[in-house]
A tleap script that builds the chain and sets N, CA, C and O, in Angstrom:
source leaprc.protein.ff14SB
mol = sequence {
  NMET SER ALA THR LYS PHE ARG PHE THR GLU
  GLN ALA ILE GLU LYS LEU SER GLY SER GLU
  LYS ARG ALA ARG TYR TYR GLY SER GLN VAL
  LEU GLY LEU ILE ILE ASP VAL LEU PRO SER
  ASN LYS LYS THR PHE ARG VAL LEU CYS LEU
  VAL LEU THR THR ILE MET ALA GLU TRP TRP
  SER LEU LYS CARG
}
set mol.1.N position { -14.491 15.045 19.414 }
set mol.1.CA position { -14.239 15.811 18.214 }
set mol.1.C position { -14.973 15.130 17.060 }
set mol.1.O position { -14.854 13.919 16.873 }
set mol.2.N position { -15.716 15.895 16.303 }
set mol.2.CA position { -16.436 15.321 15.168 }
set mol.2.C position { -15.602 15.450 13.900 }
set mol.2.O position { -14.713 16.297 13.812 }
set mol.3.N position { -15.894 14.615 12.938 }
set mol.3.CA position { -15.182 14.664 11.659 }
set mol.3.C position { -16.208 14.639 10.538 }
set mol.3.O position { -16.976 13.684 10.418 }
set mol.4.N position { -16.225 15.692 9.712 }
set mol.4.CA position { -17.172 15.808 8.620 }
set mol.4.C position { -16.433 16.279 7.382 }
set mol.4.O position { -15.477 17.049 7.471 }
set mol.5.N position { -16.883 15.809 6.223 }
set mol.5.CA position { -16.257 16.168 4.961 }
set mol.5.C position { -17.289 16.867 4.079 }
set mol.5.O position { -18.377 16.336 3.855 }
set mol.6.N position { -16.949 18.061 3.577 }
set mol.6.CA position { -17.848 18.790 2.689 }
set mol.6.C position { -17.041 19.777 1.851 }
set mol.6.O position { -15.849 19.982 2.083 }
set mol.7.N position { -17.709 20.383 0.877 }
set mol.7.CA position { -17.060 21.373 0.019 }
set mol.7.C position { -16.968 22.694 0.776 }
set mol.7.O position { -17.977 23.215 1.250 }
set mol.8.N position { -15.759 23.232 0.889 }
set mol.8.CA position { -15.560 24.490 1.600 }
set mol.8.C position { -15.949 25.651 0.693 }
set mol.8.O position { -15.278 25.929 -0.301 }
set mol.9.N position { -17.017 26.310 1.038 }
set mol.9.CA position { -17.410 27.560 0.391 }
set mol.9.C position { -17.469 28.617 1.481 }
set mol.9.O position { -17.525 28.287 2.666 }
set mol.10.N position { -17.458 29.874 1.092 }
set mol.10.CA position { -17.486 30.947 2.081 }
set mol.10.C position { -18.740 30.861 2.953 }
set mol.10.O position { -18.665 31.035 4.169 }
set mol.11.N position { -19.883 30.594 2.336 }
set mol.11.CA position { -21.135 30.496 3.095 }
set mol.11.C position { -21.124 29.302 4.042 }
set mol.11.O position { -21.563 29.415 5.186 }
set mol.12.N position { -20.627 28.161 3.574 }
set mol.12.CA position { -20.598 26.959 4.413 }
set mol.12.C position { -19.678 27.155 5.614 }
set mol.12.O position { -19.993 26.706 6.716 }
set mol.13.N position { -18.554 27.816 5.410 }
set mol.13.CA position { -17.607 28.051 6.504 }
set mol.13.C position { -18.187 29.034 7.516 }
set mol.13.O position { -17.996 28.859 8.720 }
set mol.14.N position { -18.894 30.069 7.049 }
set mol.14.CA position { -19.507 31.037 7.961 }
set mol.14.C position { -20.568 30.387 8.841 }
set mol.14.O position { -20.776 30.822 9.973 }
set mol.15.N position { -21.244 29.352 8.341 }
set mol.15.CA position { -22.297 28.675 9.105 }
set mol.15.C position { -21.746 27.775 10.211 }
set mol.15.O position { -22.484 27.400 11.122 }
set mol.16.N position { -20.468 27.427 10.145 }
set mol.16.CA position { -19.881 26.565 11.169 }
set mol.16.C position { -19.853 27.300 12.502 }
set mol.16.O position { -19.489 28.475 12.557 }
set mol.17.N position { -20.233 26.617 13.572 }
set mol.17.CA position { -20.208 27.242 14.890 }
set mol.17.C position { -19.588 26.280 15.900 }
set mol.17.O position { -19.565 25.066 15.698 }
set mol.18.N position { -19.092 26.847 16.976 }
set mol.18.CA position { -18.446 26.057 18.009 }
set mol.18.C position { -19.441 25.240 18.818 }
set mol.18.O position { -20.616 25.594 18.922 }
set mol.19.N position { -18.958 24.149 19.385 }
set mol.19.CA position { -19.769 23.312 20.270 }
set mol.19.C position { -18.949 23.060 21.537 }
set mol.19.O position { -17.985 23.781 21.797 }
set mol.20.N position { -19.312 22.063 22.319 }
set mol.20.CA position { -18.579 21.787 23.558 }
set mol.20.C position { -17.128 21.396 23.312 }
set mol.20.O position { -16.242 21.754 24.087 }
set mol.21.N position { -16.891 20.663 22.236 }
set mol.21.CA position { -15.545 20.205 21.900 }
set mol.21.C position { -15.138 20.751 20.536 }
set mol.21.O position { -15.965 21.235 19.764 }
set mol.22.N position { -13.852 20.659 20.268 }
set mol.22.CA position { -13.341 21.071 18.966 }
set mol.22.C position { -13.952 20.192 17.876 }
set mol.22.O position { -14.056 18.976 18.037 }
set mol.23.N position { -14.351 20.808 16.776 }
set mol.23.CA position { -14.891 20.067 15.636 }
set mol.23.C position { -13.903 20.192 14.483 }
set mol.23.O position { -13.333 21.262 14.265 }
set mol.24.N position { -13.701 19.123 13.759 }
set mol.24.CA position { -12.762 19.112 12.633 }
set mol.24.C position { -13.530 18.790 11.360 }
set mol.24.O position { -14.292 17.824 11.304 }
set mol.25.N position { -13.318 19.616 10.337 }
set mol.25.CA position { -13.999 19.451 9.055 }
set mol.25.C position { -12.953 19.322 7.957 }
set mol.25.O position { -11.959 20.049 7.940 }
set mol.26.N position { -13.187 18.391 7.045 }
set mol.26.CA position { -12.257 18.113 5.955 }
set mol.26.C position { -12.846 18.592 4.638 }
set mol.26.O position { -14.038 18.417 4.384 }
set mol.27.N position { -12.011 19.194 3.802 }
set mol.27.CA position { -12.455 19.632 2.488 }
set mol.27.C position { -12.613 18.452 1.547 }
set mol.27.O position { -11.770 17.555 1.520 }
set mol.28.N position { -13.692 18.452 0.776 }
set mol.28.CA position { -13.944 17.336 -0.141 }
set mol.28.C position { -13.248 17.521 -1.483 }
set mol.28.O position { -13.106 16.560 -2.239 }
set mol.29.N position { -12.809 18.744 -1.793 }
set mol.29.CA position { -12.189 18.985 -3.092 }
set mol.29.C position { -10.679 19.167 -3.031 }
set mol.29.O position { -9.986 18.905 -4.013 }
set mol.30.N position { -10.164 19.610 -1.896 }
set mol.30.CA position { -8.723 19.823 -1.746 }
set mol.30.C position { -8.205 18.845 -0.696 }
set mol.30.O position { -8.515 18.978 0.488 }
set mol.31.N position { -7.430 17.877 -1.125 }
set mol.31.CA position { -6.902 16.857 -0.232 }
set mol.31.C position { -5.999 17.484 0.826 }
set mol.31.O position { -5.058 18.204 0.492 }
set mol.32.N position { -6.279 17.214 2.092 }
set mol.32.CA position { -5.447 17.701 3.178 }
set mol.32.C position { -5.870 19.031 3.771 }
set mol.32.O position { -5.275 19.462 4.759 }
set mol.33.N position { -6.879 19.710 3.211 }
set mol.33.CA position { -7.337 20.986 3.757 }
set mol.33.C position { -8.332 20.717 4.879 }
set mol.33.O position { -9.298 19.976 4.698 }
set mol.34.N position { -8.091 21.323 6.041 }
set mol.34.CA position { -8.864 21.039 7.250 }
set mol.34.C position { -9.213 22.353 7.943 }
set mol.34.O position { -8.420 23.295 7.945 }
set mol.35.N position { -10.410 22.407 8.532 }
set mol.35.CA position { -10.802 23.528 9.387 }
set mol.35.C position { -11.140 22.960 10.756 }
set mol.35.O position { -11.956 22.046 10.874 }
set mol.36.N position { -10.506 23.507 11.793 }
set mol.36.CA position { -10.856 23.181 13.173 }
set mol.36.C position { -11.689 24.333 13.716 }
set mol.36.O position { -11.296 25.494 13.599 }
set mol.37.N position { -12.850 24.017 14.316 }
set mol.37.CA position { -13.692 25.031 14.945 }
set mol.37.C position { -13.656 24.779 16.445 }
set mol.37.O position { -14.055 23.714 16.916 }
set mol.38.N position { -13.176 25.765 17.188 }
set mol.38.CA position { -13.032 25.647 18.632 }
set mol.38.C position { -14.330 26.033 19.338 }
set mol.38.O position { -15.183 26.686 18.737 }
set mol.39.N position { -14.494 25.639 20.604 }
set mol.39.CA position { -15.696 26.019 21.355 }
set mol.39.C position { -15.910 27.535 21.406 }
set mol.39.O position { -17.047 27.992 21.517 }
set mol.40.N position { -14.839 28.310 21.328 }
set mol.40.CA position { -14.938 29.775 21.328 }
set mol.40.C position { -15.360 30.316 19.963 }
set mol.40.O position { -15.443 31.531 19.782 }
set mol.41.N position { -15.628 29.432 19.003 }
set mol.41.CA position { -16.060 29.747 17.640 }
set mol.41.C position { -14.915 30.260 16.759 }
set mol.41.O position { -15.170 30.769 15.667 }
set mol.42.N position { -13.660 30.138 17.210 }
set mol.42.CA position { -12.521 30.496 16.366 }
set mol.42.C position { -12.278 29.368 15.379 }
set mol.42.O position { -12.387 28.192 15.724 }
set mol.43.N position { -11.947 29.740 14.146 }
set mol.43.CA position { -11.706 28.760 13.090 }
set mol.43.C position { -10.230 28.789 12.713 }
set mol.43.O position { -9.659 29.853 12.476 }
set mol.44.N position { -9.622 27.608 12.661 }
set mol.44.CA position { -8.225 27.470 12.282 }
set mol.44.C position { -8.153 26.619 11.029 }
set mol.44.O position { -8.661 25.497 11.001 }
set mol.45.N position { -7.528 27.147 10.000 }
set mol.45.CA position { -7.360 26.417 8.747 }
set mol.45.C position { -6.016 25.707 8.785 }
set mol.45.O position { -5.004 26.292 9.171 }
set mol.46.N position { -6.016 24.443 8.382 }
set mol.46.CA position { -4.790 23.637 8.407 }
set mol.46.C position { -4.628 22.903 7.087 }
set mol.46.O position { -5.582 22.686 6.340 }
set mol.47.N position { -3.385 22.532 6.831 }
set mol.47.CA position { -3.067 21.695 5.676 }
set mol.47.C position { -2.270 20.505 6.191 }
set mol.47.O position { -1.266 20.674 6.882 }
set mol.48.N position { -2.718 19.309 5.855 }
set mol.48.CA position { -1.979 18.096 6.199 }
set mol.48.C position { -1.081 17.771 5.014 }
set mol.48.O position { -1.551 17.571 3.894 }
set mol.49.N position { 0.210 17.724 5.283 }
set mol.49.CA position { 1.185 17.486 4.224 }
set mol.49.C position { 2.037 16.286 4.616 }
set mol.49.O position { 2.677 16.297 5.667 }
set mol.50.N position { 2.050 15.273 3.797 }
set mol.50.CA position { 2.886 14.109 4.059 }
set mol.50.C position { 4.263 14.341 3.454 }
set mol.50.O position { 4.391 14.648 2.268 }
set mol.51.N position { 5.272 14.193 4.268 }
set mol.51.CA position { 6.648 14.378 3.826 }
set mol.51.C position { 7.223 12.991 3.569 }
set mol.51.O position { 7.336 12.184 4.492 }
set mol.52.N position { 7.583 12.716 2.338 }
set mol.52.CA position { 7.990 11.373 1.951 }
set mol.52.C position { 9.357 10.963 2.489 }
set mol.52.O position { 9.680 9.776 2.501 }
set mol.53.N position { 10.158 11.916 2.930 }
set mol.53.CA position { 11.484 11.568 3.436 }
set mol.53.C position { 11.450 11.157 4.903 }
set mol.53.O position { 12.443 10.655 5.427 }
set mol.54.N position { 10.315 11.365 5.570 }
set mol.54.CA position { 10.184 10.965 6.970 }
set mol.54.C position { 8.929 10.115 7.138 }
set mol.54.O position { 8.118 10.007 6.219 }
set mol.55.N position { 8.778 9.528 8.288 }
set mol.55.CA position { 7.629 8.672 8.555 }
set mol.55.C position { 6.446 9.477 9.085 }
set mol.55.O position { 5.304 9.042 8.939 }
set mol.56.N position { 6.686 10.629 9.691 }
set mol.56.CA position { 5.593 11.374 10.315 }
set mol.56.C position { 4.979 12.404 9.370 }
set mol.56.O position { 5.613 12.855 8.415 }
set mol.57.N position { 3.747 12.757 9.658 }
set mol.57.CA position { 3.053 13.801 8.905 }
set mol.57.C position { 3.249 15.127 9.629 }
set mol.57.O position { 3.426 15.148 10.847 }
set mol.58.N position { 3.221 16.221 8.898 }
set mol.58.CA position { 3.384 17.541 9.495 }
set mol.58.C position { 2.091 18.327 9.344 }
set mol.58.O position { 1.409 18.223 8.325 }
set mol.59.N position { 1.755 19.118 10.365 }
set mol.59.CA position { 0.584 19.989 10.338 }
set mol.59.C position { 1.061 21.422 10.203 }
set mol.59.O position { 1.964 21.853 10.920 }
set mol.60.N position { 0.460 22.156 9.290 }
set mol.60.CA position { 0.766 23.571 9.127 }
set mol.60.C position { -0.517 24.349 9.291 }
set mol.60.O position { -1.477 24.115 8.557 }
set mol.61.N position { -0.557 25.272 10.238 }
set mol.61.CA position { -1.720 26.137 10.413 }
set mol.61.C position { -1.580 27.311 9.459 }
set mol.61.O position { -0.521 27.933 9.386 }
set mol.62.N position { -2.652 27.616 8.723 }
set mol.62.CA position { -2.607 28.673 7.728 }
set mol.62.C position { -3.119 30.004 8.254 }
set mol.62.O position { -2.501 31.045 8.032 }
set mol.63.N position { -4.244 29.971 8.949 }
set mol.63.CA position { -4.868 31.213 9.374 }
set mol.63.C position { -5.713 30.936 10.598 }
set mol.63.O position { -6.294 29.859 10.730 }
set mol.64.N position { -5.782 31.882 11.472 }
set mol.64.CA position { -6.611 31.717 12.664 }
set mol.64.C position { -7.485 32.914 12.829 }
set mol.64.O position { -8.268 32.981 13.777 }
savepdb mol mol.pdb
quit
């Protein structure tokens, strides 16, 4: 899985394509915003949210 950080724009997101493994991209302007691109070229938007009352982080999928 690759990890890259860039500014999420509509054009930049449309250019993302699937590869052999899932690719993960991090937004450079919004902390915790993530896009996973699957080999089938499906894109999943996620938000990483740290919950201060617990030790673990939670993942929330926004759109697929």
